[in-house]
N, C-alpha and C positions, 0 to 999 in steps of 0.2 A: 292327215295331220292338219292342225290349225295353227295360225300365227296371229299373235296379238296385232301385228300391223298388216295382216293379210285381209282377204275378202271373205273367207269361210267362217262367218260369224255364227251361222245357225248351228254348228256342231259344238260350240263352246259350252263348257260347264256353266252352271248357274252362278257360282261364286268364284270369281277370279279377281283377287284383290291386288291393288297396286298402291303406290305412294306417288303423289304428284305435287308439283309446286306451281303456284300461280303468282304473278306479280301484282302487288297492291301498292297504294301510296305509302304504306308503312314498310315496304320491302317484300321479299319473298315469303310466301306462306305455304307451309307443307300440310297436305291433307291426305286422308285415307280415301281411296277411290275404288269403285267397282266398275269393271268393264261390262258394258252393255252393247247391244248391236248398234245403237245410235249414238254412242259416245261414252264418256266417263262420268259416273254418278258420284257426287259428293255424298257418301252414305250417311255421314253424321248430320249434315244439314237436311238431307232428305228424311231422316228419322225425326228431326225436329218438326218438319212439315207434317209428317204423319201424326205425331203426338198433338200438334196444334189442331189438326182436323178432328182429333178425337176429344177435344175439349180440355186438354191439359193447359194449365195457366202459365207454367214456366217450361215451355217445350225445349228450349235450348239447354237448360240445366239438366233436365232429365235425359235428353239425348246424349249429353256428354258423359253421363253415368252409364247409360245402356249401350251406346255405340260410339265409343270415343273416336276422335279425329286422327289419332295416331295408331300406327300398326302394332307396336309393341303392347300398348295398353289394351287394344282390341283383342289381340291374341291371348293376353293374360286373363281376360274375362271369360274366355272359353265358349262353351255351348250357349250360355245366356246371350252373349253378344251376337253369335251367329244366328240364333233364333230370332232376335230382334231385327237383325239385318235382313233376313229372309222375309220377314213380315213387311218390312219397308219396301223391299223389291216388289213383292206382290201388289202392294197398294200403289206403288209408283206406276207399274205397268197398267193398272186400271185407270189412273187419273191423269198422268203426265202433267203435273202442275208447272206453271211458268216460273215459280220461284219459291223460296222458303218463307217462313213466317216473318222474317225481318227483311225480306227482299233479296235474300242470298241467291246466288247462282247455284242451281242444283245439277245441271247437266252441261258438260263441256264437250266440245269437239276434241278429238285426240290431238289435233294440231294446235290447240289453244293452250296446252299445258306442257310442262316439262316433267318427264318421268324420272324419278330417282330409283335407286335400288328399292325393292318393295319393303324391305325391313332395314331402315337406315341405321338402327341402333341395336343390333343383336347383342345378347349377353355374352355369347362366345361363339367361336367357329372351330369345330373339330372335324378334321377331314380324314376319312378312313382310306383303306387300301384294299377294296373289296373285290375287284375284278381280277381273276386269275390270269387271263390272257395278258393284261397290262403288266402284272407282276412278273410273269415268266419272261416277257420280252425285255423288261428292264434288267433283270438279273442276267439274261443271256448276253446282253450287250457288255456286261462286265465279266463274261465267262465264268459265271457263278451259278450254282443251282439255287432254286427257291428254297429258303430255309424251312425246315419242318415246322418251326414256330409259327410261320405264317398261316399254316393250316390249323393251328391250335388256338391262336388269339386274333381277334379282329383289331389289329393295331391301327393307331391313328397319330396324327400330330396336331398341334394347335397353331392356328394362324391368326394374323392380326384382324380384329373386328372393326378397326377404324379406317381402313383403307379400301372401302367398298365403292364399287361403281355400279350404275344401273344400266338399263337398256339404252343403246345409242350413244353411250358415253365414250369419249376417247380415252385410251389407256396410254400413258406415257411409256416410251421405251426407256428403261432405267440406264443410267450412265455406266453401271458396273457390269453389264452383260453384253455379249455378242451372240447369245443363243436364247432368243425370246421364244417362248412356247405357249400354246394354248392347251387346256385340258378340259375335255367334255365330261361333265359330271351331273348327276342328279343329287339334289339336296332335300333333306327332310327338315321341317321347322317344328320344334318342340312347342306344345301348347299347354302342358301341365307339368307342375313340379312333382318330383318323385325321387325315391332312393331305394336301392336294392330291388329293382324291378326285374322280374323274370321275362324272358323273351315272349313266353306265351301270353303275358299280360301287357305287353308293351304297346300294341297298336293304338289304343286310345290316347296315348301320350303324344302322338304325332298330330299336329294341327293341319299341316299341309305340305305341299311340295313345290319346289322351284328348280331353276337351272343354275348351275354354278360353272363359271369359267375360272379355274384355278391357275392363273397365270404363273409361269415358272421361268426363272432365269437359270437355265440348265447348267451353264458353265460354273457359276458360283455355287449352285446347289451341289454339284459333283465335288467341288473342292471342300466345302464345309462338312459334307457327310463322310469324307475320308477320316475325320477325327471322331466319327461315330456320334455326332450330335447334329440335330436338325431333322428335316430342313427348316431353315429360319429365314435368313436374308434372301435366299433364293425364291421365297414365297410371299413374305410379309408385305411387299411393296404394293400389291394390288390384287383384288379378287372382285369378279363381277357376279352379281346375282340378279335374277329376274327372268322374264320381264314382269311376271306376276307370281303370286302365291295362289295355288289352286288348293282348296280345302280337301282334306284327305278323303272325305266321303264322295267327292266328285271324281276321284281317280279310280277307274274300274279295278286295276291291279297295278300297284306301284312297282311290282317286281316282274312286270311284262310290258315295258314301254319302249317303243322304238326311239333310238337316239342317233343323231347324225350331226356332222360338221361340214360346213362349206367355208372356203376361203376365197374371197373375191368372186363369189358365186360358183366356184368350182367345187364339186363334191370331193371331199377328202376321206371321210370315214363314216362308218355306220356301226351300230351295235344295238344291244338291247339290255335293259336292266335285269332281265331274267338270268343273265350270265353272272350276276353277283354271287360270289361264293358265300359271303356273309350278308344276311338280311339286315335291314334297319332295326328290326326288333332285337336281333342278336347284338348289334352295336349298342343299343340302349342298355341291354343287360350288362354288358361289359363296362360301359361308362358308369353305371350307377352302383357297381359293387363298392359299398362303403363310401358312396359319393352321391351328389345330387345332380339332377338336370332341372332346368327352369324354363318357363315360357320365354321364348325368344332365343333359345339356343339353336344353333344351326349345325346339322350333321351332314357332311359330304360323303358321297358314296366312294370317292376315288374315281380314277379315270377309267372309262369304259375301254375295252379292247379296241385298238387302232385310233383311240380318241385323242391323240396328241402327236405333235411333230416328231418327238423323240422316237416313237415306235415306227413312224413312217419314213424317217430320214428326210423329212421335208420341214423347212423352217419358215415361220412367219417373218415377214419383212416389214420395214417401216411403210406406213400407208395402207397396209392390208386390212381388209374388213373380214372379221370372224363372225360367222353365224352358227350358233349352236342351237339345235332344235330337239325338243323332247315331246313326244306324243302327249296330247291332252294339256300341255302347258304352253307351248308357243316357241318363239324364237328369241334368243338372247343375242343381240347384235352389238359389236364393239369394233372400233377402228384403232389401229396402232398409230400413235402420233409420234 
């Protein structure tokens, strides 16, 4: 496996996209970045450099149209933006210029920038319940069988898209819970708009994949769901995504990825996305029955078996560091504050 913050850079996919912030005299500036072996490339300014080298008179304007500096707009442009970005990467590796056409910094060391969640402004987050082992253990704790409907519908809930955290960010312990929990999930990022999409045709609608930590306040979640509504308050207060989005074509098989969780460096759980009962394509089919998906929608897999404290009867404490790792994507690391 590889980690964004580790040393095994040679095994990383070509297109690993992030969002980073830098300090300027005008305040913080948020930019779309690409992980490379020697740092983080500002892909928008690097594209402007490439266009200027090709003789384009207004390279920044064209770069903004072809390879925008924001993740959501970049995703929305789809294959065209990816093709231009890959062309820029190839030219960059050949020349390694010192700066952009206006003197812009093109390559940053990773410790020079602050990484946010890779998609700071998703259009929606819908989290499914796709791993049977997790479902069975949850119902067993309530002395209930798994409802037959779970095997008939890929059910999901909607969570807040505005309380997102990125890699290395601290997550506040909410005042209303005594049972803080992590949840290890794989997430798909939608790259194309569509409606009434069949599962057999759904793969091209997935732009890429990232890691999700679906933080849960288990005690209030249990209480609110007794009235058969939710989860809501038990989930909406925070979700972490990251550290990067890996484009779909760089993942050999999204339904066969090793997944693991460590707390304070101690190995707690492991699983594999191959154990999903419902595929992302089936989720998309269910979502789009008489409804739309849009670029920038996020679809969570639900928790992998053993991928949370509830299943393990082990609970995260204040000050703990959670590290969620998914093969080919990296490590999403957050500390409980």
